[in-house]
Structures are given as C-alpha cells and as structure tokens.
N, C-alpha and C positions, 0 to 999 in steps of 0.2 A: 433289458435289451435297449440298445441305443443306436444312434447313427454312427457308432464306431464301425458298423458293417462297411467293409470296403467294397463298393459297388463295382469298381474296375476288376477287383479280384474275383468277385462273384460272377461277373460276365465271363471271365476266362474259364472258370469252373464249368459254367453252363455250356460253353462252346466245347470244352474238352469231354463232356459227359453226354453228348448227344448220342442217340441210338435210333435204329430204324426197325420197322417191322420185319425186314429181311434178316435181321440178326437173330430172329427166333425161329426155331424149327417147328412150324405149326402142325406138321404131320407126325411129331414124336408120340410115342406111346403115352397113355394116361387119360385120354379123352373119355374113356368108358368108366372112369372111377367115380363119376357123379351118380348118386342114387336116383332112380326114376322120379321119386316124389320131389326131391330137391331140384331135379332138372325142370320139372313143370313150373315150380314156384320161381325158379331162377330166371326164366326167360323175360318176364315183364320187369323184373328187378334190373337185369343187365341192360334192357332197352332204355330204362330211365337213366341208368348210369352213363350210357353212351351220350345221351343228350345233356346230362348235367355237366359233363366235360365241356360241352359246347357252350354252356352258360358261362363257364370260366373263360373259355376262349374269347367269347364276345366281349366280356368285361375287360380282359387284358388288351384287346384290340382298341377299345375306347380309351383305356388308361394310357396307351402308348402315345396317343395324340395330345395328351395333357402332361406328359412327363416333364419335369423341370430341367432335365439335361439330356444330352445325347446318349450317355451310358445307360441311364434308366429306361430311356425310350427303346434302346436296342434289347435290353433285358425283357421288357414287356412284349416285344415282338417275338422273341424266342419263346416266352411263356405261352403266347397265343398259339404258336406252332406246336408246342409240346402238348397243350390241352387237346388240340385236334388229333395229334398222334395218339394220345391216350384213348380218345373216342374210337379211332380206327383199330387200335389194338384190342379194345373190348369187343368191337364188332367182329374182329378176326376170331376171338374166343367163341363168340356166339356161333359163328360159321363152323368152327372146329367141333363144337358140341351138337351140331345138327339143329340149331334153333332157327335158322333162316332158310327161306325158300329162294334158292338162286341168288340173285343180286338184291334181294329185298333189304330195304332199310327200315328197321322197326320204328314204330311211332312211340313217343313218350306219353306218359299220363298227362292229363289236361293241365295239371298244376305246373309241371315242368314246361309245357308248351306255352302257357301264359307268361311265365317269366322270360322265356326266350323271345317271345313276341315283344314284350316290354323292352328288354335290353336292345333288341335289334332296332326298335323304333326310336327309343329315347336316350340310350346310354351316351351317345356322342354329345348330348347337350348337358350331361351331368358333370359336376365338378369332381376333381380328383379327390377332394376330401370326402365326398359321398361314396364314390366308387371304391376308394382306397380303404374305407372302413367296412363296407357291406360285403365286397367280394371275399375278403379274408374269412368272414363268418361263414359264407357259403362253402368255401373250401374246407374249413375246419369241420363244419357240421356234416356236410354231405360227402365230400371226398373222404374225409378222415374216418367217419363212422362206416361208410359203405365199403371202402377199400379194406378196412380192417376186418369187416365181416367176411369178405370174399377170401382173404388170406387165411383166416381162421377156419373156415368151413369147407373149403374146396381143396382136395388132395392132388388134383391134376398138376403134375410138375411144370407143365407149360404155363398154366395159370399162375402158379407161384412165381415163376421166373418173370412173367409179364408184369405182375403187380409189384414185384420187388423194384423193377425199373420205374414204374409209375410212382411208387411211393417215394423213391429217391428224388424224382423231379418235384413232387409235391412238397417235400421238406425244404427244398430251395425256394419254392414259391412262397411258402409261409415265412421263411427267414427274411425275404425281401419285403413281403407284405407288412410285417411288423416294423421293420426298419423304416419303411416309407411312412407308416403311421406316426412313428417317432419324429420323422422329419417334418411332417405336416403340423405336428404339435408345437413346433418352434414358431409358428406364425403368431402375429399379434392377435389377442383375443377378439378385438374388434373385427378383424378379417374373418376369423372363424365363425363369429356370430352372424356376420353378413352372409357368409356362405350357407350357414344353417337356415336362416330365415328365407333367403332367396330360393334354396332348394325346396323347402317345405311349402313355399308359396306357389310353386309351379304345379298347376293342376295335374300334369302328367305324373308327378311323383306319387300322388294318391293311387294311381293305377298300379305303380310299382309296389306300394305297400300292400294293396289288396291282392297282388300276385304272390308276393314274398311270404306273407303271413300263412296262408293255407299250404304253401309248398313245404315248409318245415313240419307242419303237423301231418301232412299227407306222407312225407317220407318217414316220420315216426311210425305211422300206421303200417307202412310197407315193411319196415324193419321188424316190427312185432309179428306181422303175418309170416315173415320168413323164419320165425322162431328164434330171433335174436333178442337178447336182453336189451331193453331200451336204455339201460344205464350206459351202454356203450355210446349211444348217441349223446346222452347227457354229459358224459365225460368229455366228449369231443367239443360240445358247446362250452363247457367250463374252461377248456384250454384257451379259448379266445380271451376270456376275462383274466385268467391266470397269467398269461404271457403279457397281455396289455398292461396289467397293473404294475408290472416291473418298471415301467417307464413313466416318470412324471409328465413327460411331454405327450405321450399317448393319452394319459388321463385328462389332459387339457382339451382333447377333441370332443366337442359336443356330440357329434354323430357316433363316436366310439361309446360314449356313455349311454346313448339311446339304444344302440345295437346290443351292448352288453346287458342292459336292463331287460330288453326284449328276450334275450337268450335265457335270462333267469326265470322269466315267466314261462317260457317253453319247457324248461326243466321241471317246474312245479306244476304237476298235473291237477293240483287243487286250486290253482289260481283262476279267478273268474275270467281271465283272458281266454281260456280254452273254450268258453261258451261261444265267443266270437270266432275263434280260429276254426273250431270244429264245424260251426255253422257255415263258414266260408268254404270249407272242404266239401260239404254236402252240396252247397249251391254251385260251386265250380264243376262238380262232377256231373251236373245236369246241363252244362253248357254244350250245345250241339257242335260237333266237330266242324260242321259247315260254316259256322260263324267265326271260327278261328282263322287267322291268316295262313296262307300257304307257307310251306317250309321256306326259310330264307335261302337265297341263291347260294350262299356259302356252304349250306348243308350238302350241296351236291359233291363236295370234296370228301364226304364220308365214304370210306371204302375199306373192305377187309383185305384187299390185295396187298401183299407184303413188299411194297416198293422200297427201294434202297434210299 
C-alpha cells in the first residue's frame, strides 16, 4: 500500500456512501431470532461495542485538527461522524432486542471507560504520528474482530444489514489509516525520532499505555466468554502488521514498529507480557466507578432514534 491512494477520490466516495439510521427498518421481523442465552451474553458485549465506536470517534476528532491538508481534515471529520453513527446504530439494535430500559445509555466496562477518559483528556495534545498508528490498531483489533463476530453469529436480518453498512465504512477508514501511515513514513527519520521521544517523555502517555494494554486483553477475555474462537481476534491483530509491512515507508515509523511488536505479544499467550496485562485487567476491574470521570459531554449525542 502506498500514498497512491487518491484522497480527493476517497472523500467523494465517502460523501456518496453516507447513510442514516432512518434508512433501516428497525421494526422489521427477525428480532426474536437471538437465542435467550446469547441474548444475555450479548448485552454487555454490545454496550462495550457502542463505546468502542466512540473511542474511534474521539481519535478521529483529534486527528482532524492535525491533518496536513484540508482534504484529509474533511475525511477525518466524516469518519468522526461515521463512528458516532455506528454507535447509534448499535444502540438502536440493543433497543430493538429489548436490551435497554427506555432511553437508557448502557455503560462500558471499566477498561473501555479508561481509554475514553484518556483520549478525551489528552488526545488533542498527541501528534498525528502517534494517533495515526495507534487508532488503526484499535480499529483493526476491536472493530474488526467484534464486528465479524456479530455478523457471523447473529441471524437477525436487520443486524446483518446494519453491520454490512458499518463494515463498509470501516473498510474505508482502514484504507485511509494505512495510506496516512505511509504518508507519515516519508518524514525525515530525525523528525520521527523527535516525535517518538517527545511522545514517550510526556507523563500523560504512560496513562494511555496503562489504559490501552489491559483493554486489548479484556476484549480478548470478552470474546472468549462469548464463545468466539480467540484466533479471530488474533487474525485481526495480524492484519495490522501484514498490511503495514507492504510499505517501506510505514516500516520506517518507530511507533508502527512498537504497536506491531505489542500486537505480536498479545497474540502469543505464552509471552511473559501477559503476566503484566492480565494483572492490569484485574487491577482496573477493582477501580471504583465513582473515581472515573463522568461521561464526556459529547456522549450525550448517543441515541437510538433513527434520525435522517
């Protein structure tokens, strides 16, 4: 993959392929096709997925302020809106399946919450080379694996239609993600190293690492609890490295190499890294909710109402 991606053409495609919740018939037959046991396990899974979409949305909002040109800035703004739409569509599915009480907005698990808190507080101060390498891994690992699970396991035709639209959006997100990584890799190595050292020297970045590490392991645990083969998550993680390795410019990015190496540790359950990651999952599970920040103001835009 290379910067031969035409960003202007991609922006036109994005504009042409917009959709709205009102395009979907949320009252169509099929909501009762979910087995009771799956229904019980699916609720917390879907609640996390709703908020993971908002992790991507917050990341794209920060990236839009750092985009090197107007076209990419507008693309990121569309991606921000699309991630919010995905969250609302998943919320609408939860409402369709009777998983919500009235206008209830479900809460995510503490690891998702910690990452959202971190991004909301610090992402505007992070460089594009940091956000541009970490956000694609989250999209590949979490959206890729979780969305594939839903499409494979749930027969409800409205669910299938919804996630087909979401999946098409995510494919465009990843195409742009890797093209931008390629673009970033054209910078002089001196600049890339200064960005790297500056980012890691920022004390707030350690907070991000301590949020990100247990998130991937917690989502692995959630996938296994749902009865999904964890190899699906691992294949999603491998995609990050497989696509990135095609470009010599992506390979020049120090943060890409760090994120790729971390992904290989996550895949290898025998790696001693998991002693740390699993310990962090246990520690964060004990964090009292009252110590976490309140939901950010932008989360008030979450709604299952099928607005046009």
